[in-house]
TORNU-788103 format. One record per residue (C-alpha): residue in three letters; x, y, z. Coordinates in steps of 0.1 Angstrom, whole numbers, plus 5000, padded with zeros to 4 digits. Layout:
REM TORNU-788103
+-----+------+------+------+
| res |    x |    y |    z |
+-----+------+------+------+
| ala |    X |    Y |    Z |
...
+-----+------+------+------+
END
This chain:
REM TORNU-788103
+-----+------+------+------+
| res |    x |    y |    z |
+-----+------+------+------+
| met | 5730 | 1855 | 2475 |
| thr | 5763 | 1850 | 2489 |
| gly | 5779 | 1815 | 2498 |
| lys | 5752 | 1811 | 2521 |
| arg | 5719 | 1805 | 2510 |
| lys | 5693 | 1817 | 2525 |
| ile | 5660 | 1791 | 2529 |
| val | 5629 | 1811 | 2519 |
| leu | 5597 | 1803 | 2540 |
| ala | 5565 | 1809 | 2519 |
| thr | 5531 | 1806 | 2523 |
| ile | 5517 | 1770 | 2518 |
| leu | 5484 | 1772 | 2503 |
| ala | 5484 | 1737 | 2492 |
| phe | 5482 | 1723 | 2526 |
| ser | 5446 | 1739 | 2531 |
| gly | 5415 | 1741 | 2509 |
| ser | 5411 | 1773 | 2526 |
| leu | 5427 | 1796 | 2550 |
| ala | 5398 | 1817 | 2561 |
| ala | 5395 | 1801 | 2595 |
| his | 5429 | 1814 | 2601 |
| ala | 5436 | 1850 | 2608 |
| ala | 5472 | 1848 | 2590 |
| asp | 5498 | 1828 | 2577 |
| gln | 5532 | 1837 | 2593 |
| thr | 5568 | 1824 | 2578 |
| ile | 5594 | 1814 | 2597 |
| leu | 5632 | 1803 | 2586 |
| gly | 5641 | 1768 | 2588 |
| asn | 5670 | 1750 | 2601 |
| gln | 5663 | 1713 | 2592 |
| leu | 5642 | 1688 | 2577 |
| ser | 5646 | 1652 | 2582 |
| val | 5629 | 1622 | 2566 |
| lys | 5642 | 1588 | 2576 |
| asn | 5631 | 1553 | 2567 |
| pro | 5660 | 1531 | 2576 |
| ser | 5640 | 1497 | 2574 |
| thr | 5603 | 1486 | 2589 |
| pro | 5576 | 1515 | 2591 |
| asp | 5583 | 1515 | 2630 |
| lys | 5614 | 1529 | 2624 |
| arg | 5606 | 1560 | 2604 |
| lys | 5614 | 1593 | 2619 |
| val | 5608 | 1629 | 2610 |
| thr | 5620 | 1659 | 2625 |
| leu | 5617 | 1695 | 2618 |
| lys | 5636 | 1727 | 2631 |
| ala | 5628 | 1763 | 2623 |
| lys | 5642 | 1795 | 2640 |
| glu | 5642 | 1830 | 2631 |
| lys | 5663 | 1857 | 2650 |
| ala | 5646 | 1891 | 2654 |
| ser | 5614 | 1877 | 2642 |
| pro | 5583 | 1898 | 2634 |
| asn | 5562 | 1867 | 2639 |
| thr | 5538 | 1865 | 2668 |
| leu | 5519 | 1840 | 2685 |
| val | 5484 | 1839 | 2675 |
| gly | 5459 | 1812 | 2687 |
| asn | 5457 | 1790 | 2718 |
| pro | 5461 | 1755 | 2712 |
| thr | 5457 | 1743 | 2749 |
| ala | 5420 | 1752 | 2742 |
| thr | 5415 | 1744 | 2706 |
| gly | 5444 | 1722 | 2692 |
| ala | 5461 | 1725 | 2660 |
| thr | 5471 | 1706 | 2628 |
| leu | 5503 | 1698 | 2616 |
| thr | 5513 | 1689 | 2578 |
| val | 5546 | 1676 | 2565 |
| arg | 5556 | 1671 | 2526 |
| ala | 5585 | 1661 | 2511 |
| asn | 5587 | 1666 | 2473 |
| gly | 5608 | 1649 | 2448 |
| gly | 5608 | 1615 | 2427 |
| thr | 5579 | 1600 | 2449 |
| pro | 5565 | 1629 | 2469 |
| ser | 5545 | 1622 | 2499 |
| ala | 5526 | 1644 | 2525 |
| gln | 5507 | 1637 | 2557 |
| thr | 5483 | 1658 | 2581 |
| phe | 5483 | 1648 | 2619 |
| ala | 5455 | 1662 | 2639 |
| leu | 5469 | 1677 | 2674 |
| pro | 5437 | 1682 | 2694 |
| gln | 5436 | 1694 | 2729 |
| gly | 5429 | 1670 | 2757 |
| thr | 5443 | 1648 | 2783 |
| ser | 5464 | 1618 | 2782 |
| gly | 5445 | 1585 | 2795 |
| ile | 5476 | 1572 | 2805 |
| thr | 5497 | 1599 | 2819 |
| gly | 5470 | 1621 | 2830 |
| lys | 5485 | 1652 | 2817 |
| pro | 5472 | 1675 | 2789 |
| phe | 5487 | 1670 | 2756 |
| trp | 5489 | 1708 | 2751 |
| thr | 5503 | 1732 | 2776 |
| gly | 5519 | 1769 | 2779 |
| asp | 5506 | 1801 | 2767 |
| ala | 5512 | 1829 | 2743 |
| val | 5541 | 1844 | 2766 |
| lys | 5562 | 1812 | 2773 |
| gly | 5552 | 1795 | 2744 |
| phe | 5532 | 1761 | 2736 |
| lys | 5543 | 1726 | 2738 |
| tyr | 5526 | 1694 | 2725 |
| lys | 5536 | 1661 | 2740 |
| asp | 5521 | 1626 | 2733 |
| ser | 5550 | 1602 | 2741 |
| lys | 5527 | 1572 | 2742 |
| gly | 5513 | 1577 | 2706 |
| glu | 5476 | 1580 | 2719 |
| gln | 5466 | 1603 | 2692 |
| ser | 5492 | 1598 | 2663 |
| ala | 5528 | 1593 | 2654 |
| val | 5536 | 1631 | 2663 |
| lys | 5555 | 1627 | 2698 |
| ser | 5564 | 1667 | 2704 |
| val | 5559 | 1699 | 2691 |
| gln | 5570 | 1734 | 2702 |
| ile | 5562 | 1766 | 2691 |
| lys | 5574 | 1799 | 2711 |
| lys | 5591 | 1834 | 2710 |
| thr | 5615 | 1841 | 2733 |
| ser | 5619 | 1877 | 2751 |
| ser | 5649 | 1884 | 2730 |
| gly | 5626 | 1880 | 2696 |
| asn | 5638 | 1845 | 2685 |
| phe | 5607 | 1825 | 2673 |
| ser | 5611 | 1788 | 2668 |
| ile | 5593 | 1755 | 2658 |
| lys | 5605 | 1720 | 2667 |
| val | 5586 | 1688 | 2659 |
| thr | 5595 | 1650 | 2662 |
| ile | 5575 | 1622 | 2645 |
| leu | 5581 | 1588 | 2651 |
| gly | 5570 | 1556 | 2635 |
| lys | 5570 | 1535 | 2667 |
| leu | 5542 | 1558 | 2680 |
| gly | 5517 | 1556 | 2648 |
| leu | 5517 | 1556 | 2612 |
| ile | 5539 | 1578 | 2592 |
| thr | 5532 | 1581 | 2554 |
| val | 5560 | 1605 | 2546 |
| thr | 5591 | 1589 | 2532 |
| pro | 5621 | 1600 | 2514 |
| pro | 5610 | 1613 | 2481 |
| asn | 5641 | 1593 | 2464 |
| pro | 5655 | 1618 | 2453 |
| gly | 5644 | 1645 | 2474 |
| leu | 5641 | 1680 | 2458 |
| ser | 5623 | 1702 | 2485 |
| gly | 5601 | 1699 | 2516 |
| cys | 5577 | 1719 | 2537 |
| ala | 5555 | 1718 | 2566 |
| ala | 5527 | 1740 | 2583 |
| leu | 5514 | 1742 | 2617 |
| phe | 5477 | 1756 | 2621 |
| leu | 5468 | 1767 | 2655 |
| thr | 5430 | 1760 | 2652 |
| gly | 5413 | 1795 | 2654 |
| gly | 5443 | 1813 | 2651 |
| asp | 5472 | 1820 | 2626 |
| ser | 5492 | 1792 | 2604 |
| tyr | 5529 | 1788 | 2607 |
| ser | 5547 | 1779 | 2573 |
| val | 5582 | 1765 | 2569 |
| lys | 5593 | 1757 | 2530 |
| phe | 5627 | 1743 | 2523 |
| gly | 5628 | 1753 | 2482 |
| ala | 5646 | 1733 | 2457 |
| gly | 5685 | 1740 | 2459 |
| asp | 5685 | 1759 | 2491 |
| gly | 5705 | 1745 | 2519 |
| ile | 5727 | 1714 | 2522 |
| val | 5708 | 1684 | 2509 |
| thr | 5715 | 1645 | 2520 |
| asn | 5699 | 1619 | 2497 |
| lys | 5703 | 1584 | 2504 |
| gly | 5675 | 1565 | 2482 |
| ser | 5647 | 1555 | 2498 |
| thr | 5662 | 1554 | 2533 |
| leu | 5670 | 1592 | 2542 |
| tyr | 5662 | 1629 | 2527 |
| lys | 5676 | 1656 | 2548 |
| leu | 5679 | 1693 | 2541 |
| gly | 5697 | 1716 | 2565 |
| ser | 5705 | 1752 | 2565 |
| ala | 5738 | 1764 | 2550 |
| trp | 5743 | 1789 | 2578 |
| glu | 5775 | 1790 | 2600 |
| ser | 5767 | 1790 | 2636 |
| gly | 5761 | 1824 | 2648 |
| ala | 5757 | 1839 | 2611 |
| glu | 5728 | 1868 | 2610 |
| trp | 5695 | 1854 | 2595 |
| lys | 5671 | 1874 | 2574 |
| ser | 5635 | 1869 | 2571 |
| ile | 5627 | 1869 | 2532 |
| arg | 5588 | 1877 | 2533 |
| pro | 5568 | 1872 | 2499 |
+-----+------+------+------+
END
């Protein structure tokens, strides 16, 4: 590898006893995983960003009809993991569906009132130019977050399972990217690529 480390995205079998219900496990390059625990549980926040240019990935599944499941893990001194159910349905407060979109435009999940879990938003899409991306925001003020900074953090990963479709795995390995550890208050792992740098997918 050159000065710019590559974050390798790999299959995350540990998140599921079996992937038989899913057509395939696809992987995507990660940008950033941030796990914050500044004070009280309601202040906790987890964010995930992943993006892959000229990606071979495809959107397989329809969460607007069948929902999805999200698992996030932070590994290190005190590892933790949490799985969130993201079912389809309609908000009892806003009257809007939690999941919207399609395989062409991509899918979005929004639960700004925390009716189903602490997951505020999820987005998964592939653009016409071939860019595949996933974005996740989880807030403690919306619900319980048990994923906390590992103190010190060594690696992290996430997996989005589209029920009845494919799973999408994001793994940040130990030593990959730029790591920030601030005790029990923050663990952050970001990519080492410069803006506009060429990305490559590394497949197992």
